[in-house]
N, CA, C and O atoms as a DFTB+ gen file, in Angstrom:
760 C
 N C O
     1  1       0.847      -1.218      -0.062
     2  2       0.032      -0.003      -0.029
     3  2       0.953       1.227      -0.040
     4  3       0.760       2.141      -0.841
     5  1       1.843       1.242       0.755
     6  2       2.776       2.464       0.927
     7  2       3.465       2.673      -0.355
     8  3       3.603       3.830      -0.751
     9  1       3.959       1.587      -1.120
    10  2       4.663       1.885      -2.386
    11  2       3.597       2.382      -3.470
    12  3       4.017       3.125      -4.357
    13  1       2.310       2.041      -3.459
    14  2       1.388       2.618      -4.296
    15  2       1.173       4.048      -4.050
    16  3       1.070       4.857      -4.972
    17  1       1.097       4.396      -2.674
    18  2       0.854       5.834      -2.431
    19  2       2.125       6.705      -2.891
    20  3       1.962       7.795      -3.440
    21  1       3.390       6.175      -2.642
    22  2       4.626       6.768      -3.061
    23  2       4.583       6.862      -4.508
    24  3       4.849       7.960      -4.995
    25  1       4.284       5.865      -5.303
    26  2       4.168       5.829      -6.759
    27  2       3.329       6.903      -7.320
    28  3       3.687       7.498      -8.336
    29  1       2.025       7.231      -6.592
    30  2       1.091       8.057      -7.182
    31  2       1.636       9.561      -6.876
    32  3       1.452      10.466      -7.689
    33  1       2.363       9.774      -5.570
    34  2       2.869      11.027      -5.307
    35  2       3.980      11.470      -6.350
    36  3       4.044      12.594      -6.847
    37  1       4.899      10.351      -6.621
    38  2       6.047      10.652      -7.614
    39  2       5.303      11.089      -9.012
    40  3       5.656      12.127      -9.572
    41  1       4.281      10.279      -9.549
    42  2       3.613      10.615     -10.652
    43  2       3.137      11.984     -10.648
    44  3       3.434      12.659     -11.634
    45  1       2.397      12.565      -9.650
    46  2       1.927      13.708      -9.606
    47  2       2.893      14.836      -9.503
    48  3       2.640      15.898     -10.073
    49  1       3.954      14.678      -8.831
    50  2       5.082      15.673      -8.642
    51  2       5.809      15.730     -10.060
    52  3       6.147      16.821     -10.520
    53  1       6.028      14.622     -10.698
    54  2       6.624      14.673     -12.008
    55  2       5.783      15.391     -13.085
    56  3       6.299      16.074     -13.970
    57  1       4.443      15.194     -12.952
    58  2       3.608      15.794     -13.930
    59  2       3.597      17.322     -13.714
    60  3       3.677      18.137     -14.633
    61  1       3.487      17.635     -12.363
    62  2       3.554      19.093     -12.101
    63  2       4.905      19.744     -12.609
    64  3       4.818      20.846     -13.151
    65  1       6.105      19.169     -12.481
    66  2       7.307      19.718     -12.760
    67  2       7.328      19.745     -14.235
    68  3       7.819      20.750     -14.749
    69  1       6.820      18.691     -15.102
    70  2       6.725      18.848     -16.392
    71  2       6.045      19.959     -17.004
    72  3       6.459      20.500     -18.029
    73  1       4.992      20.310     -16.380
    74  2       4.303      21.547     -16.749
    75  2       5.118      22.836     -16.716
    76  3       4.768      23.767     -17.441
    77  1       6.051      22.936     -16.019
    78  2       6.786      24.143     -15.779
    79  2       7.667      24.376     -17.052
    80  3       7.822      25.531     -17.449
    81  1       8.184      23.442     -17.634
    82  2       8.966      23.644     -18.833
    83  2       8.726      22.440     -19.843
    84  3       8.396      21.316     -19.467
    85  1       8.926      22.797     -21.141
    86  2       8.644      21.815     -22.195
    87  2       9.710      20.548     -21.979
    88  3      10.894      20.689     -21.672
    89  1       9.132      19.472     -22.171
    90  2       9.951      18.161     -22.107
    91  2      10.871      18.298     -23.286
    92  3      10.572      19.070     -24.196
    93  1      12.049      17.541     -23.319
    94  2      13.063      17.667     -24.363
    95  2      12.565      17.500     -25.751
    96  3      13.112      18.099     -26.677
    97  1      11.463      16.645     -25.952
    98  2      11.053      16.393     -27.307
    99  2       9.977      17.182     -27.737
   100  3       9.233      16.788     -28.636
   101  1       9.802      18.436     -27.087
   102  2       8.551      19.331     -27.322
   103  2       9.137      20.611     -27.595
   104  3      10.296      20.872     -27.272
   105  1       8.296      21.503     -28.240
   106  2       8.590      22.841     -28.443
   107  2       7.505      23.742     -27.886
   108  3       6.356      23.306     -27.822
   109  1       7.791      24.957     -27.485
   110  2       6.778      25.751     -26.818
   111  2       6.391      26.954     -27.890
   112  3       7.345      27.511     -28.433
   113  1       5.273      27.318     -28.172
   114  2       4.872      28.245     -29.052
   115  2       3.839      29.266     -28.552
   116  3       2.753      28.840     -28.158
   117  1       4.096      30.568     -28.540
   118  2       3.075      31.552     -28.001
   119  2       1.872      31.729     -29.120
   120  3       2.137      32.094     -30.266
   121  1       0.648      31.464     -28.726
   122  2      -0.452      31.680     -29.371
   123  2      -0.886      33.166     -29.186
   124  3      -1.243      33.477     -28.049
   125  1      -0.901      34.051     -30.082
   126  2      -1.459      35.421     -30.091
   127  2      -2.880      35.460     -29.771
   128  3      -3.386      36.431     -29.208
   129  1      -3.453      34.553     -30.075
   130  2      -5.042      34.473     -29.840
   131  2      -5.476      33.088     -29.770
   132  3      -4.704      32.169     -30.045
   133  1      -6.739      32.893     -29.395
   134  2      -7.135      31.548     -29.284
   135  2      -7.192      30.928     -30.538
   136  3      -7.643      31.507     -31.526
   137  1      -6.700      29.622     -30.557
   138  2      -6.660      28.868     -31.980
   139  2      -7.107      27.496     -31.846
   140  3      -6.787      26.818     -30.869
   141  1      -7.888      27.026     -32.859
   142  2      -8.212      25.508     -32.864
   143  2      -7.026      24.665     -33.480
   144  3      -6.579      24.843     -34.613
   145  1      -6.581      23.723     -32.578
   146  2      -5.371      22.913     -32.898
   147  2      -5.951      21.543     -32.762
   148  3      -6.463      21.164     -31.708
   149  1      -5.858      20.725     -33.951
   150  2      -6.214      19.285     -33.777
   151  2      -7.587      19.083     -33.163
   152  3      -7.797      18.048     -32.531
   153  1      -8.479      19.944     -33.295
   154  2      -9.799      19.865     -32.959
   155  2     -10.034      20.345     -31.372
   156  3     -11.130      20.141     -30.850
   157  1      -9.058      20.929     -30.706
   158  2      -9.121      21.432     -29.410
   159  2      -8.946      23.052     -29.536
   160  3      -8.136      23.570     -30.305
   161  1      -9.759      23.726     -28.734
   162  2      -9.854      25.137     -28.777
   163  2      -8.784      25.700     -27.667
   164  3      -9.110      26.002     -26.519
   165  1      -7.501      25.787     -28.177
   166  2      -6.287      26.253     -27.323
   167  2      -6.357      27.782     -27.001
   168  3      -6.468      28.590     -27.923
   169  1      -6.303      28.118     -25.906
   170  2      -6.357      29.521     -25.417
   171  2      -5.142      30.272     -25.820
   172  3      -4.134      29.639     -26.137
   173  1      -5.153      31.597     -25.836
   174  2      -4.097      32.448     -25.994
   175  2      -3.105      32.156     -24.905
   176  3      -3.446      31.934     -23.743
   177  1      -1.731      32.166     -25.375
   178  2      -0.808      31.809     -24.417
   179  2       0.254      30.652     -24.903
   180  3       0.413      30.405     -26.099
   181  1       0.876      30.054     -23.993
   182  2       1.685      28.980     -24.522
   183  2       0.992      27.654     -24.788
   184  3       0.117      27.197     -24.052
   185  1       1.445      27.066     -25.897
   186  2       0.985      25.632     -26.281
   187  2       2.263      24.928     -26.455
   188  3       3.272      25.551     -26.785
   189  1       2.272      23.734     -26.262
   190  2       3.362      22.911     -26.464
   191  2       3.182      21.828     -27.495
   192  3       2.075      21.295     -27.562
   193  1       4.198      21.423     -28.349
   194  2       3.920      20.691     -29.493
   195  2       5.114      19.688     -29.574
   196  3       6.242      20.098     -29.301
   197  1       4.894      18.306     -29.963
   198  2       5.966      17.424     -30.150
   199  2       6.730      17.782     -31.442
   200  3       6.298      18.604     -32.251
   201  1       7.766      17.188     -31.570
   202  2       8.686      17.536     -32.650
   203  2       8.021      17.483     -34.004
   204  3       8.340      18.246     -34.915
   205  1       7.080      16.550     -34.107
   206  2       6.390      16.281     -35.496
   207  2       5.329      17.413     -35.642
   208  3       4.649      17.514     -36.663
   209  1       5.229      18.150     -34.721
   210  2       4.088      19.297     -34.890
   211  2       2.741      19.024     -34.158
   212  3       1.934      19.924     -33.922
   213  1       2.578      17.896     -33.862
   214  2       1.327      17.639     -33.045
   215  2       1.263      18.236     -31.706
   216  3       2.269      18.361     -31.007
   217  1       0.018      18.628     -31.320
   218  2      -0.212      19.245     -30.022
   219  2       0.181      18.317     -28.909
   220  3       0.001      17.103     -29.004
   221  1       0.678      18.841     -27.935
   222  2       1.152      18.077     -26.670
   223  2       0.189      18.587     -25.421
   224  3      -0.458      17.814     -24.714
   225  1       0.212      19.990     -25.282
   226  2      -0.471      20.477     -24.126
   227  2      -0.805      21.950     -24.505
   228  3      -0.033      22.669     -25.141
   229  1      -2.057      22.336     -24.043
   230  2      -2.497      23.680     -24.035
   231  2      -3.570      23.892     -23.049
   232  3      -4.221      22.950     -22.595
   233  1      -3.790      25.307     -22.660
   234  2      -5.057      25.594     -21.815
   235  2      -6.043      25.562     -22.904
   236  3      -5.708      25.790     -24.066
   237  1      -7.217      25.292     -22.568
   238  2      -8.533      25.280     -23.414
   239  2      -9.219      26.577     -23.173
   240  3      -9.417      26.976     -22.026
   241  1      -9.633      27.332     -24.366
   242  2     -10.337      28.568     -24.253
   243  2     -11.721      28.409     -24.118
   244  3     -12.383      29.441     -24.004
   245  1     -12.271      27.374     -24.108
   246  2     -13.847      27.028     -23.735
   247  2     -13.981      25.544     -23.264
   248  3     -13.129      24.667     -23.409
   249  1     -15.183      25.428     -22.686
   250  2     -15.497      24.034     -22.223
   251  2     -15.358      23.160     -23.512
   252  3     -15.883      23.504     -24.571
   253  1     -14.623      22.007     -23.372
   254  2     -14.522      21.168     -24.546
   255  2     -14.486      19.735     -24.230
   256  3     -14.184      19.351     -23.100
   257  1     -14.792      18.907     -25.212
   258  2     -14.643      17.379     -25.058
   259  2     -13.253      17.016     -24.983
   260  3     -12.462      17.522     -25.779
   261  1     -12.872      16.198     -24.119
   262  2     -11.495      15.608     -24.078
   263  2     -11.635      14.247     -23.765
   264  3     -11.925      13.882     -22.626
   265  1     -11.427      13.380     -24.807
   266  2     -11.790      11.962     -24.714
   267  2     -13.285      11.861     -24.511
   268  3     -14.068      12.382     -25.304
   269  1     -13.646      11.241     -23.528
   270  2     -15.158      10.986     -23.296
   271  2     -15.590      11.911     -22.189
   272  3     -16.710      11.736     -21.709
   273  1     -14.787      12.923     -21.710
   274  2     -15.232      13.755     -20.571
   275  2     -15.224      15.169     -21.120
   276  3     -14.610      15.519     -22.127
   277  1     -16.042      16.013     -20.277
   278  2     -16.082      17.413     -20.699
   279  2     -15.140      18.209     -19.680
   280  3     -15.217      17.940     -18.481
   281  1     -14.355      19.074     -20.089
   282  2     -13.477      19.819     -19.292
   283  2     -13.643      21.410     -19.374
   284  3     -13.690      21.961     -20.474
   285  1     -13.722      22.061     -18.295
   286  2     -14.059      23.500     -18.218
   287  2     -12.890      24.348     -19.009
   288  3     -11.760      23.919     -19.243
   289  1     -13.355      25.523     -19.337
   290  2     -12.514      26.418     -19.819
   291  2     -11.442      26.667     -18.935
   292  3     -11.648      26.623     -17.723
   293  1     -10.241      26.941     -19.424
   294  2      -9.066      27.150     -18.497
   295  2      -8.417      25.872     -18.122
   296  3      -7.358      25.968     -17.502
   297  1      -8.817      24.843     -18.359
   298  2      -8.139      23.565     -17.950
   299  2      -6.927      23.319     -18.946
   300  3      -6.857      23.755     -20.095
   301  1      -5.998      22.546     -18.298
   302  2      -4.908      22.249     -19.194
   303  2      -5.074      20.662     -19.655
   304  3      -5.201      19.720     -18.872
   305  1      -5.045      20.584     -21.036
   306  2      -5.135      19.290     -21.689
   307  2      -3.794      18.858     -21.930
   308  3      -2.938      19.706     -22.179
   309  1      -3.455      17.435     -21.879
   310  2      -2.183      16.836     -22.396
   311  2      -2.509      15.690     -23.126
   312  3      -3.333      14.868     -22.726
   313  1      -1.892      15.598     -24.189
   314  2      -2.063      14.588     -25.363
   315  2      -0.888      13.606     -25.455
   316  3       0.223      14.094     -25.246
   317  1      -0.961      12.336     -25.726
   318  2       0.056      11.523     -26.131
   319  2       0.737      11.914     -27.465
   320  3       0.128      12.728     -28.159
   321  1       1.765      11.503     -27.851
   322  2       2.253      11.800     -29.170
   323  2       1.526      11.361     -30.313
   324  3       1.762      11.857     -31.415
   325  1       0.613      10.425     -30.145
   326  2      -0.253      10.082     -31.320
   327  2      -1.509      10.708     -31.251
   328  3      -2.403      10.306     -31.997
   329  1      -1.735      11.743     -30.374
   330  2      -2.900      12.624     -30.298
   331  2      -3.991      12.120     -29.531
   332  3      -5.078      12.698     -29.562
   333  1      -3.775      10.939     -28.738
   334  2      -4.899      10.437     -27.914
   335  2      -4.686      11.221     -26.549
   336  3      -3.595      11.713     -26.260
   337  1      -5.881      11.310     -25.672
   338  2      -5.813      12.017     -24.432
   339  2      -5.060      11.249     -23.457
   340  3      -5.155      10.022     -23.418
   341  1      -4.265      11.953     -22.613
   342  2      -3.525      11.415     -21.446
   343  2      -4.003      11.870     -20.089
   344  3      -4.400      11.064     -19.247
   345  1      -3.959      13.194     -19.886
   346  2      -4.558      13.770     -18.662
   347  2      -4.944      15.075     -18.761
   348  3      -4.465      15.719     -19.694
   349  1      -5.815      15.692     -17.902
   350  2      -6.204      16.990     -17.691
   351  2      -5.943      17.636     -16.525
   352  3      -5.960      16.873     -15.559
   353  1      -5.710      18.760     -16.276
   354  2      -5.561      19.479     -14.964
   355  2      -6.787      20.453     -14.995
   356  3      -6.768      21.471     -15.687
   357  1      -7.821      20.107     -14.240
   358  2      -9.125      20.919     -14.380
   359  2      -8.957      22.362     -13.773
   360  3      -8.345      22.619     -12.737
   361  1      -9.531      23.161     -14.499
   362  2      -9.612      24.542     -13.881
   363  2     -10.267      24.878     -12.690
   364  3     -10.002      25.893     -12.046
   365  1     -11.291      23.879     -12.316
   366  2     -12.114      23.994     -11.125
   367  2     -12.614      22.644     -10.850
   368  3     -12.559      21.774     -11.720
   369  1     -13.106      22.423      -9.670
   370  2     -13.707      21.116      -9.367
   371  2     -14.924      20.947     -10.449
   372  3     -15.693      21.832     -10.823
   373  1     -14.893      19.553     -10.860
   374  2     -15.708      19.226     -12.020
   375  2     -16.369      17.843     -11.768
   376  3     -15.770      16.926     -11.206
   377  1     -17.588      17.761     -12.203
   378  2     -18.264      16.434     -12.180
   379  2     -17.826      15.639     -13.407
   380  3     -17.991      16.055     -14.554
   381  1     -17.310      14.579     -13.128
   382  2     -16.738      13.674     -14.237
   383  2     -17.279      12.086     -13.982
   384  3     -16.952      11.387     -13.023
   385  1     -18.042      11.760     -14.904
   386  2     -18.633      10.426     -14.886
   387  2     -19.196      10.143     -13.470
   388  3     -18.946       9.081     -12.900
   389  1     -19.951      11.100     -12.922
   390  2     -20.711      10.940     -11.734
   391  2     -19.891      11.216     -10.510
   392  3     -20.491      11.050      -9.448
   393  1     -18.692      11.587     -10.444
   394  2     -17.842      11.856      -9.238
   395  2     -17.271      13.317      -9.441
   396  3     -16.864      13.736     -10.524
   397  1     -17.292      14.003      -8.322
   398  2     -16.809      15.310      -8.213
   399  2     -15.269      15.293      -8.263
   400  3     -14.700      14.875      -7.255
   401  1     -14.622      15.641      -9.170
   402  2     -13.134      15.622      -9.304
   403  2     -12.486      17.025      -8.941
   404  3     -12.957      18.086      -9.349
   405  1     -11.415      16.933      -8.175
   406  2     -10.829      18.011      -7.768
   407  2     -10.020      18.766      -8.983
   408  3      -9.382      18.184      -9.859
   409  1     -10.176      20.125      -8.854
   410  2      -9.425      20.887      -9.954
   411  2      -8.676      22.090      -9.332
   412  3      -8.625      22.259      -8.113
   413  1      -8.176      22.803     -10.109
   414  2      -7.398      23.946      -9.746
   415  2      -6.341      23.753      -8.616
   416  3      -6.156      22.649      -8.105
   417  1      -5.729      24.752      -8.286
   418  2      -4.706      24.593      -7.179
   419  2      -4.443      26.083      -6.709
   420  3      -5.060      27.014      -7.227
   421  1      -3.586      26.260      -5.793
   422  2      -3.233      27.423      -5.198
   423  2      -2.737      28.542      -6.210
   424  3      -2.928      29.756      -6.136
   425  1      -2.078      27.846      -7.138
   426  2      -1.587      28.917      -8.273
   427  2      -2.180      28.555      -9.585
   428  3      -1.568      28.799     -10.625
   429  1      -3.317      27.996      -9.584
   430  2      -4.070      27.679     -10.865
   431  2      -4.026      26.095     -11.223
   432  3      -3.539      25.241     -10.481
   433  1      -4.545      25.882     -12.330
   434  2      -4.717      24.510     -12.728
   435  2      -3.233      23.676     -12.813
   436  3      -3.123      22.475     -12.567
   437  1      -2.208      24.501     -13.182
   438  2      -0.930      23.700     -13.344
   439  2      -0.455      23.154     -12.027
   440  3       0.386      22.257     -11.966
   441  1      -1.020      23.723     -10.954
   442  2      -0.562      23.372      -9.753
   443  2      -1.569      22.362      -8.964
   444  3      -1.417      21.986      -7.802
   445  1      -2.483      22.055      -9.724
   446  2      -3.705      21.209      -9.153
   447  2      -3.572      19.635      -9.389
   448  3      -2.557      19.120      -9.855
   449  1      -4.575      19.022      -9.059
   450  2      -4.593      17.599      -9.262
   451  2      -4.780      17.111     -10.639
   452  3      -5.337      17.855     -11.446
   453  1      -4.385      15.971     -10.987
   454  2      -4.371      15.496     -12.291
   455  2      -5.630      14.399     -12.388
   456  3      -5.784      13.499     -11.563
   457  1      -6.458      14.616     -13.480
   458  2      -7.478      13.699     -13.791
   459  2      -6.974      12.943     -15.041
   460  3      -6.711      13.524     -16.094
   461  1      -6.855      11.596     -14.855
   462  2      -6.209      10.911     -16.069
   463  2      -7.206      10.219     -16.897
   464  3      -8.346      10.079     -16.452
   465  1      -6.892       9.778     -18.045
   466  2      -7.685       9.137     -18.954
   467  2      -6.981       7.846     -19.480
   468  3      -5.756       7.769     -19.385
   469  1      -7.626       6.939     -19.971
   470  2      -7.067       5.818     -20.740
   471  2      -6.747       6.440     -22.224
   472  3      -7.358       7.444     -22.588
   473  1      -5.827       5.852     -23.021
   474  2      -5.619       6.255     -24.336
   475  2      -6.907       6.331     -25.188
   476  3      -7.054       7.065     -26.165
   477  1      -7.802       5.488     -24.693
   478  2      -9.113       5.371     -25.520
   479  2      -9.991       6.554     -25.339
   480  3     -10.955       6.758     -26.077
   481  1      -9.601       7.465     -24.188
   482  2     -10.270       8.647     -23.988
   483  2     -11.240       8.339     -22.709
   484  3     -11.791       9.283     -22.142
   485  1     -11.417       7.121     -22.311
   486  2     -12.412       6.913     -21.191
   487  2     -11.587       7.205     -19.804
   488  3     -10.392       6.945     -19.663
   489  1     -12.428       7.787     -18.811
   490  2     -12.095       8.195     -17.579
   491  2     -11.260       7.257     -16.755
   492  3     -11.724       6.131     -16.571
   493  1     -10.094       7.560     -16.233
   494  2      -9.291       6.452     -15.586
   495  2      -9.239       6.868     -14.107
   496  3      -9.408       5.961     -13.292
   497  1      -9.028       8.115     -13.646
   498  2      -8.741       8.378     -12.147
   499  2      -8.716       9.935     -11.982
   500  3      -8.415      10.756     -12.849
   501  1      -9.074      10.156     -10.756
   502  2      -9.074      11.545     -10.197
   503  2      -9.018      11.699      -8.684
   504  3      -9.319      10.730      -7.986
   505  1      -8.689      12.745      -8.182
   506  2      -8.911      12.996      -6.683
   507  2      -9.994      13.517      -6.440
   508  3     -10.398      14.359      -7.242
   509  1     -10.730      13.222      -5.379
   510  2     -12.219      13.593      -5.108
   511  2     -12.225      14.808      -4.211
   512  3     -11.389      15.047      -3.340
   513  1     -13.246      15.526      -4.523
   514  2     -13.557      16.838      -3.716
   515  2     -14.534      16.218      -2.618
   516  3     -15.653      15.805      -2.924
   517  1     -14.043      16.183      -1.341
   518  2     -14.834      15.761      -0.427
   519  2     -15.006      14.201      -0.421
   520  3     -14.853      13.526      -1.439
   521  1     -15.320      13.703       0.750
   522  2     -15.668      12.265       0.746
   523  2     -16.868      11.950      -0.219
   524  3     -17.825      12.723      -0.274
   525  1     -16.814      10.914      -0.909
   526  2     -17.929      10.515      -1.753
   527  2     -18.260       8.901      -1.818
   528  3     -17.343       8.080      -1.787
   529  1     -19.400       8.582      -1.894
   530  2     -19.623       7.181      -2.391
   531  2     -19.569       7.135      -3.777
   532  3     -20.256       7.911      -4.442
   533  1     -18.765       6.239      -4.341
   534  2     -18.368       6.019      -5.737
   535  2     -18.818       4.594      -6.044
   536  3     -18.132       3.653      -5.646
   537  1     -19.912       4.399      -6.718
   538  2     -20.468       3.060      -7.122
   539  2     -20.706       2.357      -5.770
   540  3     -20.464       1.151      -5.716
   541  1     -21.120       2.944      -4.765
   542  2     -21.472       2.249      -3.462
   543  2     -20.419       2.177      -2.484
   544  3     -20.677       1.884      -1.316
   545  1     -19.082       2.457      -2.935
   546  2     -17.979       2.464      -2.060
   547  2     -17.682       3.825      -1.509
   548  3     -17.612       4.852      -2.184
   549  1     -17.490       3.714      -0.021
   550  2     -17.125       5.088       0.509
   551  2     -15.693       5.543       0.332
   552  3     -14.787       4.974       0.941
   553  1     -15.464       6.577      -0.505
   554  2     -14.008       6.977      -0.792
   555  2     -13.608       8.334      -0.158
   556  3     -14.385       9.279      -0.022
   557  1     -12.463       8.322       0.169
   558  2     -12.006       9.555       0.682
   559  2     -11.527      10.601      -0.258
   560  3     -11.049      10.255      -1.339
   561  1     -11.624      11.958       0.097
   562  2     -11.235      13.023      -0.653
   563  2      -9.748      12.895      -0.816
   564  3      -9.105      12.120      -0.107
   565  1      -9.192      13.644      -1.741
   566  2      -7.771      13.616      -1.951
   567  2      -7.260      14.911      -2.614
   568  3      -7.985      15.888      -2.802
   569  1      -6.047      14.850      -2.932
   570  2      -5.451      15.929      -3.596
   571  2      -3.877      15.805      -3.711
   572  3      -3.298      14.909      -3.097
   573  1      -3.303      16.558      -4.369
   574  2      -1.831      16.508      -4.585
   575  2      -0.979      16.588      -3.196
   576  3      -0.053      15.805      -2.984
   577  1      -1.338      17.515      -2.344
   578  2      -0.470      17.723      -1.226
   579  2      -0.713      16.576      -0.243
   580  3       0.188      16.143       0.475
   581  1      -1.954      16.101      -0.238
   582  2      -2.148      14.792       0.564
   583  2      -1.317      13.677       0.095
   584  3      -0.736      12.922       0.874
   585  1      -1.262      13.574      -1.227
   586  2      -0.519      12.495      -1.981
   587  2       1.035      12.514      -1.556
   588  3       1.647      11.514      -1.183
   589  1       1.532      13.702      -1.661
   590  2       2.933      13.900      -1.187
   591  2       3.232      13.344       0.162
   592  3       4.195      12.611       0.386
   593  1       2.308      13.750       1.102
   594  2       2.470      13.329       2.517
   595  2       2.222      11.723       2.739
   596  3       2.489      11.182       3.813
   597  1       1.697      11.030       1.636
   598  2       1.461       9.768       1.778
   599  2       0.097       9.361       2.368
   600  3      -0.071       8.233       2.832
   601  1      -0.906      10.321       2.343
   602  2      -2.207      10.057       2.948
   603  2      -3.336       9.768       2.017
   604  3      -4.483       9.616       2.437
   605  1      -3.031       9.693       0.803
   606  2      -4.145       9.715      -0.020
   607  2      -3.891       9.065      -1.415
   608  3      -2.762       8.917      -1.883
   609  1      -4.988       8.710      -2.003
   610  2      -4.910       7.802      -3.314
   611  2      -6.120       8.442      -4.101
   612  3      -7.122       8.896      -3.547
   613  1      -5.902       8.422      -5.447
   614  2      -7.111       8.864      -6.256
   615  2      -8.114       7.734      -6.217
   616  3      -7.897       6.644      -5.688
   617  1      -9.240       8.093      -6.828
   618  2     -10.324       6.987      -7.089
   619  2     -10.070       6.532      -8.504
   620  3      -9.882       7.302      -9.446
   621  1     -10.081       5.338      -8.567
   622  2      -9.604       4.769     -10.144
   623  2     -10.687       3.913     -10.560
   624  3     -11.461       3.374      -9.769
   625  1     -10.732       3.789     -11.904
   626  2     -11.791       3.157     -12.637
   627  2     -11.193       2.246     -13.647
   628  3     -10.147       2.571     -14.208
   629  1     -11.834       1.046     -13.930
   630  2     -11.394       0.235     -14.996
   631  2     -11.764       1.102     -16.290
   632  3     -12.381       2.167     -16.246
   633  1     -11.260       0.437     -17.524
   634  2     -11.603       1.196     -18.692
   635  2     -13.106       1.085     -19.072
   636  3     -13.655       1.894     -19.821
   637  1     -13.720       0.036     -18.509
   638  2     -15.079      -0.081     -18.802
   639  2     -15.976       0.802     -17.993
   640  3     -17.200       0.749     -18.118
   641  1     -15.308       1.702     -17.075
   642  2     -16.162       2.568     -16.204
   643  2     -16.394       2.064     -14.855
   644  3     -16.811       2.820     -13.978
   645  1     -16.134       0.749     -14.622
   646  2     -16.407       0.270     -13.393
   647  2     -15.396       0.570     -12.307
   648  3     -14.205       0.641     -12.612
   649  1     -15.824       0.764     -10.975
   650  2     -14.972       1.244      -9.889
   651  2     -13.736       0.193      -9.819
   652  3     -13.862      -1.021      -9.978
   653  1     -12.604       0.826      -9.572
   654  2     -11.373      -0.092      -9.427
   655  2     -10.853       0.048      -7.964
   656  3     -10.696      -0.980      -7.304
   657  1     -10.574       1.288      -7.414
   658  2      -9.878       1.386      -6.197
   659  2     -10.013       2.752      -5.644
   660  3     -10.197       3.707      -6.398
   661  1      -9.933       2.883      -4.396
   662  2      -9.740       4.129      -3.639
   663  2      -9.336       3.951      -2.191
   664  3      -9.280       2.808      -1.739
   665  1      -9.053       4.982      -1.439
   666  2      -8.780       5.007       0.016
   667  2     -10.108       5.105       0.737
   668  3     -10.843       6.054       0.465
   669  1     -10.482       4.199       1.640
   670  2     -11.723       4.222       2.202
   671  2     -12.034       5.385       3.175
   672  3     -11.172       5.629       4.019
   673  1     -13.082       6.077       3.159
   674  2     -13.592       7.073       4.058
   675  2     -14.297       6.520       5.299
   676  3     -14.479       7.198       6.311
   677  1     -14.689       5.226       5.156
   678  2     -15.521       4.700       6.299
   679  2     -15.264       3.125       6.183
   680  3     -14.814       2.671       5.131
   681  1     -15.540       2.325       7.231
   682  2     -15.355       0.962       7.034
   683  2     -16.303       0.451       6.015
   684  3     -17.417       0.954       5.864
   685  1     -15.822      -0.644       5.248
   686  2     -16.463      -1.086       4.177
   687  2     -16.241      -2.704       3.984
   688  3     -15.173      -3.154       3.571
   689  1     -17.240      -3.437       4.288
   690  2     -17.053      -4.846       4.250
   691  2     -16.043      -5.160       5.369
   692  3     -16.195      -4.649       6.479
   693  1     -14.953      -6.038       5.088
   694  2     -14.068      -6.295       6.084
   695  2     -12.772      -5.251       6.099
   696  3     -11.815      -5.447       6.848
   697  1     -12.838      -4.253       5.295
   698  2     -11.771      -3.339       5.230
   699  2     -12.378      -2.095       6.154
   700  3     -13.569      -1.839       6.328
   701  1     -11.204      -1.378       6.707
   702  2     -11.435      -0.290       7.594
   703  2     -10.954       0.997       6.926
   704  3     -10.141       1.069       6.005
   705  1     -11.627       2.061       7.575
   706  2     -11.511       3.378       7.122
   707  2      -9.871       3.764       6.996
   708  3      -9.106       3.474       7.916
   709  1      -9.455       4.370       5.912
   710  2      -8.137       4.731       5.660
   711  2      -7.228       3.614       4.972
   712  3      -6.023       3.754       4.762
   713  1      -7.986       2.476       4.649
   714  2      -7.228       1.448       4.040
   715  2      -7.624       1.658       2.456
   716  3      -8.654       2.202       2.057
   717  1      -6.650       1.143       1.703
   718  2      -6.847       1.033       0.256
   719  2      -7.803       0.009      -0.093
   720  3      -7.603      -1.089       0.426
   721  1      -8.834       0.133      -0.889
   722  2      -9.729      -0.978      -1.278
   723  2      -9.790      -1.064      -2.747
   724  3     -10.011      -0.068      -3.435
   725  1      -9.593      -2.266      -3.248
   726  2      -9.491      -2.352      -4.572
   727  2     -10.614      -3.491      -4.981
   728  3     -10.689      -4.575      -4.402
   729  1     -11.414      -3.114      -5.988
   730  2     -12.270      -4.107      -6.570
   731  2     -11.612      -4.999      -7.509
   732  3     -11.203      -4.504      -8.559
   733  1     -11.450      -6.232      -7.293
   734  2     -10.777      -7.058      -8.250
   735  2     -11.530      -7.251      -9.535
   736  3     -12.757      -7.291      -9.622
   737  1     -10.686      -7.367     -10.513
   738  2     -11.448      -7.519     -11.846
   739  2     -12.177      -8.959     -11.857
   740  3     -11.716      -9.962     -11.312
   741  1     -13.390      -8.892     -12.567
   742  2     -14.256     -10.147     -12.427
   743  2     -14.839     -10.229     -13.923
   744  3     -14.353      -9.671     -14.906
   745  1     -15.881     -10.969     -13.890
   746  2     -16.446     -11.171     -15.237
   747  2     -17.123      -9.916     -15.814
   748  3     -17.513      -9.995     -16.979
   749  1     -17.295      -8.858     -15.194
   750  2     -17.780      -7.651     -15.638
   751  2     -16.792      -6.955     -16.634
   752  3     -17.172      -6.075     -17.406
   753  1     -15.481      -7.410     -16.569
   754  2     -14.600      -6.781     -17.324
   755  2     -14.645      -7.327     -18.831
   756  3     -14.053      -6.701     -19.710
   757  1     -15.290      -8.393     -19.094
   758  2     -15.219      -9.069     -20.367
   759  2     -16.400      -8.771     -21.202
   760  3     -16.504      -9.266     -22.324
């Protein structure tokens, strides 16, 4: 359990650090005005591109579809080199697939929690705003700073949308509050 918490904290810290400067295989370009790029409404300001010219990351200038979710204006979207969605840093707390996901941060979305997607565009994971019941499981709220301290995990879903795991906000079955609970794959995955 501790290794999983540390792995999530490292992933989030790395993602935040990556947003501060372009990765080695990308270039940064200043957009003088909002611009439609590969079907995404990128806001005025910096946008990042892979060396082949494909969009890697930008702030969105309006609410937009990103994979199978809707992201609010001002969010940061990040794409894989092949153009498929990877993650979004939400501009504010947002309802995604029935759960209230944490957005924004002290210094804006670039310092906030990450909401991840599968390459197919389906919702994969986010940090919750407040304790919530997710598909019947009592899950604890979370965020970047709690993850660094090792006290928190995102709520995760299988690619088919079924609940996968979270940190429990209350006793559930034979598990206790504060423990990681994982719904094992079963026939619902096929």
